[in-house]
C-alpha positions as CSV (number, residue, x, y, z in Angstrom):
1,M,73.5,-70.2,113.6
2,S,70.1,-71.1,112.1
3,V,69.9,-70.5,108.4
4,V,73.6,-70.3,107.7
5,A,74.5,-73.4,109.8
6,P,74.0,-75.8,106.9
7,A,77.2,-75.8,104.8
8,G,77.0,-73.6,101.6
9,F,74.8,-70.7,102.7
10,V,75.2,-67.1,103.7
11,A,72.8,-64.4,104.9
12,A,72.5,-60.7,105.5
13,G,70.2,-58.0,106.8
14,V,70.3,-54.2,106.3
15,A,68.2,-51.1,106.4
16,C,67.3,-49.6,103.0
17,G,64.5,-47.1,104.1
18,I,61.3,-49.0,103.5
19,K,60.6,-48.7,107.2
20,D,60.9,-45.4,109.1
21,G,63.6,-44.7,111.6
22,G,66.3,-46.8,110.1
23,A,65.0,-50.2,111.1
24,P,66.4,-53.2,109.2
25,D,64.0,-54.1,106.3
26,L,66.0,-55.9,103.6
27,A,67.3,-59.5,104.0
28,L,69.1,-62.1,101.9
29,V,69.7,-65.8,102.2
30,A,71.9,-67.2,99.4
31,T,74.3,-69.9,98.4
32,D,77.9,-69.0,99.2
33,D,79.0,-69.3,95.6
34,G,76.0,-67.8,93.9
35,R,75.1,-71.1,92.2
36,P,71.6,-72.4,92.0
37,V,70.7,-75.5,94.1
38,P,67.6,-77.6,94.5
39,A,64.7,-75.5,96.0
40,A,61.1,-75.9,96.8
41,G,58.3,-73.6,98.0
42,V,54.9,-73.7,99.6
43,F,52.8,-70.6,99.2
44,T,49.5,-69.0,100.4
45,R,46.2,-70.3,99.0
46,N,44.8,-66.8,99.0
47,L,43.6,-66.1,95.5
48,V,44.7,-62.5,95.9
49,A,48.4,-63.5,96.0
50,A,51.0,-60.8,96.3
51,A,53.4,-60.0,93.5
52,P,56.4,-61.7,95.2
53,V,54.4,-65.0,95.5
54,V,53.5,-64.8,91.8
55,V,57.1,-64.2,90.9
56,S,58.6,-66.9,93.1
57,R,56.2,-69.5,91.9
58,R,57.1,-68.6,88.3
59,H,60.8,-68.7,88.9
60,L,60.6,-72.1,90.6
61,E,58.6,-73.5,87.7
62,R,60.9,-72.1,85.1
63,T,64.1,-73.4,86.7
64,G,62.6,-76.8,87.5
65,G,63.0,-76.2,91.2
66,T,66.3,-74.5,91.7
67,A,67.4,-71.2,93.3
68,A,70.6,-69.4,94.3
69,A,69.1,-66.8,96.6
70,V,66.1,-65.4,98.4
71,V,65.7,-61.6,98.8
72,L,63.1,-60.5,101.4
73,S,61.8,-57.1,102.3
74,S,59.6,-56.0,105.2
75,G,57.5,-52.9,105.9
76,N,55.7,-53.2,102.6
77,A,53.9,-56.4,101.3
78,N,54.0,-55.4,97.6
79,A,50.5,-56.8,97.6
80,G,47.5,-55.2,95.8
81,T,50.0,-53.4,93.6
82,G,49.1,-54.7,90.2
83,A,51.5,-54.9,87.2
84,R,53.8,-52.5,88.9
85,G,54.2,-54.7,91.9
86,E,55.1,-57.7,89.8
87,A,57.6,-55.7,87.8
88,D,59.1,-54.4,91.1
89,A,59.4,-58.0,92.4
90,E,61.1,-59.1,89.2
91,R,63.5,-56.1,89.5
92,M,64.5,-57.1,93.0
93,C,65.4,-60.6,91.6
94,E,67.3,-59.1,88.7
95,L,69.4,-56.8,90.9
96,V,70.3,-59.5,93.4
97,G,71.1,-61.9,90.6
98,R,73.4,-59.3,89.0
99,E,75.3,-58.8,92.3
100,L,75.7,-62.6,92.8
101,G,76.4,-63.5,89.2
102,A,73.3,-65.6,89.0
103,P,70.3,-65.5,86.6
104,A,67.3,-63.4,87.8
105,E,65.2,-66.5,87.6
106,A,67.5,-68.2,90.1
107,V,66.4,-65.6,92.7
108,L,63.2,-65.9,94.8
109,V,61.5,-62.9,96.4
110,C,59.4,-62.4,99.5
111,S,57.8,-59.3,101.0
112,T,55.8,-58.6,104.2
113,G,54.1,-55.5,105.6
114,L,51.3,-53.1,104.5
115,I,49.0,-54.1,101.6
116,G,48.1,-51.8,98.8
117,F,51.1,-49.5,98.7
118,P,53.9,-49.6,96.0
119,L,57.4,-50.4,97.1
120,P,59.8,-47.5,97.4
121,M,61.9,-49.0,94.7
122,D,64.5,-46.2,94.6
123,R,65.4,-47.2,98.2
124,V,65.2,-50.9,97.5
125,E,67.4,-50.6,94.4
126,A,70.0,-48.5,96.3
127,G,70.0,-51.0,99.2
128,I,70.5,-54.3,97.3
129,P,74.2,-53.8,96.5
130,A,74.9,-53.1,100.2
131,L,72.8,-56.1,101.2
132,V,74.7,-58.5,99.0
133,A,78.0,-57.1,100.0
134,A,77.1,-57.6,103.7
135,R,76.5,-61.4,103.3
136,G,78.3,-63.8,105.5
137,G,78.2,-67.2,107.1
138,E,78.3,-66.3,110.8
139,A,75.6,-66.4,113.4
140,A,75.4,-62.6,113.3
141,H,74.5,-62.6,109.6
142,A,71.7,-65.0,110.2
143,T,70.3,-62.9,113.1
144,A,70.6,-59.8,110.9
145,A,68.5,-61.4,108.3
146,A,65.9,-62.6,110.9
147,R,65.7,-59.1,112.3
148,A,65.3,-57.5,108.9
149,I,62.1,-59.5,108.1
150,M,60.3,-58.6,111.3
151,T,57.1,-56.5,111.2
152,T,55.0,-56.7,114.3
153,D,57.2,-59.5,115.6
154,T,58.7,-58.7,119.0
155,R,61.7,-61.1,118.5
156,T,63.6,-62.9,115.8
157,K,62.6,-66.4,114.9
158,Q,65.3,-68.9,114.1
159,T,65.8,-72.7,114.2
160,L,68.4,-75.3,113.8
161,V,67.9,-79.1,113.6
162,E,70.8,-81.5,113.6
163,G,70.0,-84.6,111.5
164,P,72.2,-87.7,111.1
165,G,75.0,-86.3,109.0
166,F,73.2,-83.1,107.9
167,T,71.5,-80.0,109.3
168,V,68.4,-78.0,108.6
169,G,68.3,-74.3,109.6
170,G,65.8,-71.5,109.1
171,V,64.6,-68.0,109.8
172,A,61.0,-66.8,109.8
173,K,58.6,-64.0,110.7
174,G,55.0,-64.0,111.7
175,A,52.8,-62.6,114.5
176,A,49.3,-62.2,113.1
177,M,46.9,-63.2,110.3
178,L,48.1,-66.7,111.2
179,A,45.6,-69.2,109.9
180,P,45.7,-72.8,108.7
181,D,46.9,-73.1,105.1
182,M,49.7,-70.7,105.9
183,A,49.9,-67.5,107.8
184,T,51.2,-63.9,107.6
185,M,54.5,-65.4,107.6
186,L,57.7,-65.8,105.7
187,A,60.1,-68.7,106.3
188,V,63.4,-69.6,104.6
189,L,64.9,-73.0,105.4
190,T,68.2,-74.3,104.3
191,T,69.9,-77.7,104.4
192,D,73.2,-79.2,103.4
193,A,71.6,-82.5,102.6
194,A,71.7,-83.6,98.9
195,V,68.0,-83.8,97.9
196,D,66.6,-83.4,94.4
197,P,63.7,-80.9,93.8
198,P,60.8,-83.4,93.7
199,A,61.9,-85.0,97.0
200,L,62.5,-81.6,98.5
201,R,58.9,-80.5,97.6
202,T,57.5,-83.6,99.2
203,A,59.4,-83.2,102.4
204,L,58.5,-79.5,102.6
205,R,54.8,-80.0,102.0
206,A,54.7,-82.7,104.6
207,G,56.6,-80.5,107.1
208,V,54.3,-77.5,106.5
209,A,51.1,-79.6,106.9
210,D,51.5,-80.2,110.6
211,S,53.2,-76.9,111.5
212,F,52.5,-73.7,109.6
213,N,49.2,-75.2,108.3
214,A,48.3,-76.1,111.9
215,V,48.5,-72.5,113.2
216,S,45.5,-70.1,113.6
217,V,45.9,-66.9,115.5
218,D,42.9,-65.0,114.0
219,G,41.6,-67.1,111.2
220,C,42.9,-64.8,108.5
221,T,45.1,-66.0,105.6
222,S,47.6,-63.4,104.2
223,T,48.5,-62.6,100.6
224,N,52.2,-63.2,101.0
225,D,52.7,-66.4,102.9
226,T,55.8,-68.3,101.7
227,V,57.9,-71.1,103.0
228,L,61.1,-71.9,101.0
229,L,63.7,-74.6,101.3
230,L,67.1,-74.7,99.6
231,A,69.5,-77.7,99.6
232,S,73.2,-77.2,99.0
233,G,74.0,-80.9,98.9
234,R,77.3,-80.4,100.7
235,A,76.6,-83.1,103.4
236,G,75.6,-85.9,101.0
237,R,72.4,-87.8,100.5
238,P,70.4,-88.4,103.7
239,A,67.9,-91.2,104.5
240,P,64.5,-89.9,103.3
241,E,62.8,-90.6,106.5
242,A,65.4,-88.8,108.6
243,F,65.4,-85.8,106.3
244,A,61.6,-85.5,106.3
245,A,61.6,-85.7,110.1
246,A,64.2,-82.9,110.4
247,V,62.3,-80.6,108.0
248,A,59.1,-81.2,110.0
249,E,60.9,-80.5,113.3
250,A,62.3,-77.2,111.9
251,C,58.9,-76.1,110.5
252,L,57.1,-76.9,113.8
253,D,59.7,-75.0,115.9
254,L,59.3,-71.9,113.7
255,A,55.5,-72.2,113.7
256,L,55.4,-72.5,117.5
257,Q,57.6,-69.4,117.8
258,M,55.1,-67.5,115.8
259,V,52.2,-68.6,118.0
260,R,54.2,-67.6,121.1
261,D,54.8,-64.1,119.6
262,A,51.2,-63.5,118.3
263,E,49.9,-60.0,118.5
264,G,48.4,-59.1,121.8
265,H,48.1,-62.6,123.1
266,T,48.2,-63.8,126.7
267,K,47.7,-67.5,126.1
268,V,49.1,-70.1,123.7
269,V,46.5,-72.7,123.1
270,T,46.8,-76.2,121.7
271,V,43.4,-77.5,120.4
272,R,43.6,-81.3,120.1
273,V,40.7,-83.3,118.5
274,T,40.6,-87.1,118.7
275,G,37.9,-89.6,118.0
276,A,37.0,-88.1,114.7
277,A,35.8,-90.0,111.6
278,S,39.0,-89.0,109.8
279,D,42.1,-86.9,110.3
280,E,40.7,-84.3,107.9
281,E,37.4,-84.1,110.0
282,A,39.6,-83.7,113.1
283,R,41.5,-80.8,111.5
284,R,38.2,-79.2,110.5
285,A,36.8,-79.4,114.0
286,A,40.0,-78.2,115.6
287,R,40.1,-75.2,113.3
288,K,36.5,-74.4,114.0
289,V,37.2,-74.1,117.8
290,A,40.5,-72.4,117.3
291,D,38.9,-69.7,115.1
292,S,35.9,-69.1,117.4
293,Q,35.9,-65.6,118.8
294,L,33.7,-66.6,121.7
295,V,36.0,-69.4,122.7
296,K,39.0,-67.2,122.3
297,C,37.5,-64.6,124.6
298,S,36.9,-67.4,127.2
299,W,40.5,-68.3,127.1
300,F,41.5,-64.6,127.6
301,G,39.2,-64.7,130.7
302,A,40.7,-68.0,131.9
303,D,37.2,-69.4,131.8
304,P,36.9,-73.1,130.9
305,Y,33.5,-72.5,129.3
306,W,33.0,-75.9,127.6
307,G,29.6,-75.0,126.3
308,R,31.1,-72.7,123.7
309,V,33.4,-75.4,122.6
310,A,30.6,-78.0,122.2
311,S,28.5,-75.5,120.3
312,D,31.3,-74.8,117.8
313,L,32.1,-78.5,117.4
314,G,28.4,-79.1,116.6
315,T,28.6,-76.6,113.6
316,A,32.0,-77.7,112.3
317,G,30.4,-79.9,109.6
318,V,31.9,-83.1,111.0
319,A,30.5,-86.3,112.5
320,L,30.3,-86.5,116.3
321,D,28.4,-88.4,118.9
322,P,26.8,-86.0,121.3
323,A,26.4,-88.8,123.9
324,A,30.1,-89.5,123.8
325,L,31.6,-86.0,123.2
326,T,34.2,-85.3,125.8
327,I,35.9,-82.0,126.5
328,A,39.0,-81.6,128.8
329,Y,41.2,-78.7,129.8
330,G,44.7,-79.6,130.9
331,G,43.8,-83.2,131.0
332,T,40.8,-82.7,133.3
333,V,37.5,-83.7,131.8
334,V,34.9,-80.9,132.3
335,S,32.1,-82.2,130.1
336,R,31.0,-85.6,128.8
337,G,27.9,-86.3,126.7
338,C,27.2,-82.6,126.3
339,A,26.8,-82.3,130.1
340,P,29.0,-81.1,133.0
341,V,30.8,-83.7,135.0
342,D,32.3,-83.4,138.5
343,H,35.9,-82.5,138.3
344,D,38.8,-80.8,140.1
345,A,37.8,-77.2,139.5
346,A,41.0,-75.9,141.2
347,A,43.2,-77.9,138.9
348,V,41.4,-76.5,135.9
349,A,41.6,-73.0,137.2
350,A,45.3,-73.3,137.7
351,H,45.7,-74.6,134.2
352,M,43.6,-71.8,132.7
353,A,45.7,-69.2,134.6
354,G,48.9,-70.3,132.9
355,E,50.4,-69.1,129.7
356,E,49.7,-72.3,127.8
357,I,46.3,-74.1,127.6
358,D,45.7,-77.6,126.4
359,L,42.1,-78.2,125.1
360,H,41.3,-81.8,124.2
361,C,38.0,-82.7,122.5
362,D,37.1,-86.3,121.7
363,L,34.3,-86.7,119.2
364,G,33.5,-90.3,119.9
365,V,33.1,-91.6,116.4
366,G,36.4,-92.9,115.0
367,T,40.2,-92.7,115.2
368,G,40.9,-89.5,113.4
369,Q,43.0,-86.9,115.2
370,A,44.6,-83.5,114.6
371,R,45.8,-80.4,116.5
372,V,45.8,-76.7,115.9
373,F,47.9,-74.1,117.7
374,T,46.2,-70.8,118.5
375,N,45.8,-67.9,121.0
376,D,43.3,-66.0,123.0
377,L,41.6,-62.9,121.7
378,T,42.6,-59.8,123.7
379,Y,42.4,-56.0,123.9
380,G,46.0,-56.0,122.8
381,Y,45.2,-57.7,119.5
382,I,42.4,-55.2,118.8
383,D,44.7,-52.2,119.6
384,E,47.3,-53.6,117.2
385,N,44.8,-54.1,114.4
386,K,42.2,-51.4,114.7
387,G,44.0,-49.3,112.1
388,T,46.2,-49.9,109.1
389,S,49.0,-52.3,110.2
C-alpha cells in the first residue's frame, strides 16, 4: 500500500488536463484528518530552483517543519516561470488547504515536467477539488498518486518498509537527469512513527545521502528535485536507530527503482570505490566514473575497457596510488597497477552481457569507500532527449 500504509495518511491521483490525452497528472498525499504533522524536506541544490521548491522550502520554514498535505503535478515543471510560477505554486497550496480545512502554509507543492512553460492554472484549479474528493487510504489510491506523478517513467515507483512497531511508505518518480545531490525526481515518504521535526530532518538527510544522492544517470541535476517525509505519530515513538534505518531503506529502494527505469538504459551499473583517502574522496571518484560518457558507452557495448576507468579516476581530483590501483568487473580483477592482468575473460564477458554491472575500483591509499548507481549511455537515451522533453 506504500504511501498510505502508515496510519494516518490518504492519497489520490486524477487527470486535470496538464498532459494531453487524459493521462493522470495531479496527485495528493495528505493526513487523513487534514491536520498538520511533523514534516521534513530535502531539495535540489540547483540554484535555478523551480517555484514549487521555493514555496515548499518557505512553508516548512514558516511552520517550523509541519505539513498536512503535499500536492504534486506532472507534465509541467513550473520552473523558469518567474513570479507567476511562484504565485501559481502558492495558489495550488491555497486551494488544497481550503478543501482540506488546513492553512495554505501547511501544504507543500511539487511539480515535474517541461521547464519554461507556465502551468495551465485554469485546469489545475478546476482539478484540485476533484483530487481532494478522490482521496482514500487503499492501495489503489496510492497507486493512483504514483501514476499521476510519472513523466517519462515507464512504471510506478512505490515502497513500504516495516520497522519494529512502525512503517515507512513512499511514492516517487524519476527516470532521467538523475545526478548526485538529487535527481529529476520527486518522492513523498510517510511514517506513522512519532518523530519531531528536527529528528525527522536528520533521518531524512541521512537516508537521502546514500540513496538519491548516490544516483547518477546523466550527470544532470534538475530544478525541481524534492524528497518529503511526513510523520503522523500514530504508532508511537520508535528507537532512533531503527527509524533512521527504515527511512534509509525506503529511500534506497525508491532510488534503485529510478535507476532501473532510467531513460533508454540497457544496463544498471554500481560503481564501488574503496581504498580512498576518505569517504568523500571515494564519492568524488565514483561520481567521476559514473558520469563519464566514454565509460558509459563502454558499458553499452559490454566492453570492460578498464583504461577509460583508470583515466577518469586519474582526473577525479582525489588521491590514488597508480601502482596499487585495482579495477574489477563482477568481482574479476582486469587491471592492477595501471596494467592489464591475466583474468577469466569469459566470466567478465558474461557479467558485462547481463543487465546489472558491478564495477569495483580500489585506489590503494586509505579506507574511504562509496558507491554510485548509474546506467549506460544508449541510442535510446539520445532519442528521448534530443528534443524538448
